[in-house]
C-alpha positions as CSV (number, residue, x, y, z in Angstrom):
1,X,-7.8,32.5,37.8
2,X,-9.3,30.1,40.3
3,X,-11.6,31.2,43.1
4,X,-12.7,29.2,46.1
5,X,-16.1,29.4,47.6
6,X,-17.8,27.7,50.6
7,X,-20.8,25.4,50.1
8,X,-23.1,24.4,52.9
9,X,-24.6,21.1,51.9
10,X,-27.1,18.8,53.6
11,X,-29.3,15.8,52.9
12,X,-33.0,16.6,53.1
13,X,-34.9,13.4,52.7
14,X,-34.1,11.8,49.4
15,X,-32.4,15.0,48.1
16,X,-29.3,17.1,48.7
17,X,-29.6,20.8,49.1
18,X,-27.0,23.5,49.4
19,X,-26.0,27.2,49.4
20,X,-22.9,29.2,48.5
21,X,-22.0,31.2,51.7
22,X,-20.2,34.1,49.9
23,X,-22.8,34.8,47.3
24,X,-26.4,35.4,48.4
25,X,-29.1,33.7,46.3
26,X,-26.8,30.9,45.0
27,X,-28.3,27.6,45.9
28,X,-29.0,24.2,44.4
29,X,-30.3,20.7,44.9
30,X,-29.7,17.3,43.5
31,X,-30.7,13.6,44.0
32,X,-27.1,13.0,45.0
33,X,-24.3,15.0,46.6
34,X,-22.4,15.0,43.3
35,X,-25.5,16.4,41.5
36,X,-25.9,19.0,44.1
37,X,-22.3,20.2,43.8
38,X,-22.7,20.3,40.0
39,X,-25.9,22.3,40.5
40,X,-24.1,24.7,42.8
41,X,-21.2,25.2,40.4
42,X,-23.5,26.0,37.6
43,X,-25.6,28.4,39.6
44,X,-22.4,30.1,40.9
45,X,-21.0,30.5,37.4
46,X,-24.3,32.0,36.2
47,X,-24.5,34.4,39.2
48,X,-20.9,35.6,38.8
49,X,-21.3,36.2,35.0
50,X,-24.6,38.0,35.6
51,X,-23.1,40.2,38.3
52,X,-20.1,40.9,36.0
53,X,-22.4,41.8,33.1
54,X,-24.5,44.1,35.3
55,X,-21.4,45.9,36.7
56,X,-20.0,46.5,33.2
57,X,-23.4,47.7,32.0
58,X,-23.6,50.2,34.9
59,X,-20.1,51.6,34.4
60,X,-19.6,54.6,32.1
61,X,-16.5,55.1,30.0
62,X,-13.8,55.6,31.0
63,X,-13.4,53.1,33.7
64,X,-10.7,50.9,35.1
65,X,-10.8,47.3,36.3
66,X,-8.8,46.4,39.5
67,X,-8.2,43.0,41.0
68,X,-8.9,43.0,44.7
69,X,-7.8,40.2,47.0
70,X,-9.1,39.7,50.5
């Protein structure tokens, strides 16, 4: 399943910096725009996996998983 997220990116001196709008705390930087986007993808994957792990650890059996689209 593919998900789309919005990145805010800008050049700041010799570096590129950016944030993922939909997930607080996911940000990155790079020497180039491509490096920044790779950094953001990596940070986003890690954050989503950590959030998933935390949610599953907090759940008590029995539980159900539902897909929610907005």
